[in-house]
N, C-alpha and C positions, 0 to 999 in steps of 0.2 A: 511602711507596709512591706511585708515580705511575701514573696510568692514561692510556694513550695512546689517543686517539680518532681513528680513521681518518676524514678529512674526506669521503671518498667514501661511506662508510657513513652518516655523519651527514646528508649531502645526500640519499641514497636514503631514509633514514628520514623526513625532512621531506616529501619528495615523496609517498611511499607513504601517510603519515598524512593528507596533504592530500586524496588521492584517496578514501581510506576515509571521512574525515570528511564530504566532500561527498556521498558515496553514502549514508551513514547519515542525513544531514540531509534529503536529497531523497526518500528511499524512504518511501512511505506504509506499507509493511510494518513497518519498524522503528519508525516514529513511533507505530504502533498497539501494538506489542508491548513496546517498551522505553521507559522514561522518559529524560529528558535525560541524566542521569549515566550511564545504561547505554549510550547511544549514544556518549558520549565515550569510555567504557572500550572499547567495541567498536572504535572507530576507532583507538585507540592499540594495542590488542592485534593487530589485523589489520595495522596499519602496521608493527609489529615483525616480524610473520610474513612479510609480503610485501616486506620491505626488500631491496634489491639495491644494490650499489655503483654510484654514478653519478659520472662525472668532475666534478671541482670546476669550477664556472662563476663568471663574474662576477655581480654583484648583478642586473643586468638579465636575464641568462640564467636565473638562479635564480627570479626573479619570474615570468618568462614560463613556465618549466616548471611552477611552482606553479599558475599560472592554467590551463594546459592540463590538468593533472591534476584540478583542481577541476571544469572543464567536463566531462571524461570521467566523473568520479564522479557529477555532477549528472544527466547524460544517462542513465547506467545506472540510477541509483536511481529516477528519476522514471518512466522508460518500463517498467522491469521491475516496478514496483509499481503501475502503473495498473490492471491487471486485478484486483488485490487489492481495489480500491474497489467491486467488484461487490456485496459484502456490505453495505458502508456505504450504497450507493444503495438496495438492497432494504430495509434497515432504515428509511431515511428515508421511503420510499414507504409502508411499513406504518404508521409513526408518523403520517403525514399522513392516511391513510385511517381510522385508529382514533381520531383526535382527540387523540393524545398528543404531537403535535408542539409543543404549548405548554408541555410539561413539560421543556424543555431544561435541562441542568445542565452545569457546566464539567467537561470530561474532564481529570483530572489528568495523563494520559499525553501528550495532545497539546496541552493548554492551550486547546482550542477548545470551544465549546458543542456538546453532544451530546444526543440524545434517548434515550428508553428503549430502543426496539427497535434503534436504531442502535448503542447501546452493547452490547446483548446480542449482536447480529450481529458486532460488531467483536471482542469477547472470544472468542466461539465460533470465529470464523474464524481468529483468531490462534493459538488452541490447536490447531486442526486443522492449520494450516500448520506449526507446530513438530513435531507428531506425525508428519506425513508427510515430514519432512526438507526442507522448502522452504528453511529457513535455510542448510542445507549446500549446496544447489544454488546459491543466490545467492553464497555465499562461493567456490564453485568457479568461478562466472562471473567474479568479480573476479580470480581467479588467471588465467583465460583472457584477461581484458582486458589484463593486464600482458604476456602473451606477444604479443598483437596490437599493442598500443600501449605500448611500454616507458615507464618513468618519465621518461626524457629524450627520448621520441619526440614527434611532432607529428601530430595527427589531420588528416584531410582530409574534413570533413563535406560531405554533399550533400543535395539536396532530399528524398531518400528518407526521412530522419528525420522530416520534417514529415508526409509521407504516412503513416508508421508511427504517429505520435502520433494523427492523426485517425482512422485505422482502429481503433486500440486504444480510443479514446474511444467510438466507435460500438459496438464489441463490449461495452464495459463497461456502457453504458446499456441496451443490449438485454438482456444477461444479467441485470442488476439488476431490470429490469421483469419478466422471465420468472420470476425467483426469488420476487418478491413477489406474483406474479399469483394464486396460490391464496388468500393472505390477503386480497387486495383483492377477489376474487370472493366469498369468504365474508362479508366485511364489507358488500359491496353487497347481498347477499341479506338480511342482518340489517337494513340500512337500509330495504329494500323492505318487509320484514315489519313493522317498526316503523311505517312510514308507513301501511300498510293498517290496522294495529291502532289507530293514532291516529284514522283516519277512521271506523272501526267503533265504537270506544269512545272518544268525545271526552273522557271523564273521566280517561283514562289520560295521565299526564304523560310524553310520549315522551322528553323530554330526561333526566329523572331515571332512568327505567327503561333508556333506551337506552345510556347511557354505561357502566354496569357490564356490560351484555350484550355490548357491542362489545369491551370490554377482555377479557372472559372468552373470547369467540370468538377474538380475536387471539392470546391466549396458547395456546389449544389448537392453532390452525392453525400458529403459529410453531414450537411444539414439534415438530410433524410436519415442517415445512420444514427445521428444523435437522438432521433425520436425513439429508437429502440433501447436507449440507455436505461430508462426506468425498469423495464421488464428484465433486462440483463442484470442490472444492479440488484434487483430483488433476488434473483438466483444466486448471485455472488454472496449476498448477505446470508441467505439460507445456508449456503455451503460453508460459509465462514463459521457458523455456529457448530456445524459438524466437525470442522477442522479444529476448533477450540477444544471440543470434547476429546477428539483423538489425540491432540497434543498433550492434554492433561493425563490421558491414559498412558501415553508413551513416557511421560515423566515420572509415572508412579509404578511402572511395570505392571499395570493393570490389564 
């Protein structure tokens, strides 16, 4: 038995898988949720799903089309996942304020060093993101990107993409600080109380007593802050769809 492979579908599969792989590699969302093998599987499955026949080109044309799809996937993955880093920023601020920033360990999901509350915020935000259907929204956005920029199409990026990235970075930092502010304020009050106690009772070892107190206060406040994750994540997901539309517009000079 012989199997005939249509060259147009094989070309389309290669280009679609390239775009999906670039998206999965650049997206902070899937880097946090899926391990490396999971992202490879995601790229292959979505590549099969979004495959469309593409006219067979010469080698130079195929390499150019592959590069274009990689650029589109990287831009979509990075920009749509930038707001997701709000939770990581907030976790890092809480770690620094509580003194736990020195307790960094290697995150097996991302391969980077992560801290205690940064890891907690990352896992919690990823679970809420999946529960609210954010992954389905991103996959729908990938399908929309294929309608706007076909697998054999060519983007026409303009300076609006840079403005969008700067704007998203500013929103991410501001939202991260606001999310961590209750914990930072509580820890500041604890620091102030420990300083006064050390002045009034010099025999008290503020460092030995202060560290467990700060960790306990951090855990209590963070458990309350996490309750706000669903509403905040809902806003992030809604904003992400707008970011996706603006990214596609920036890639097509629209």
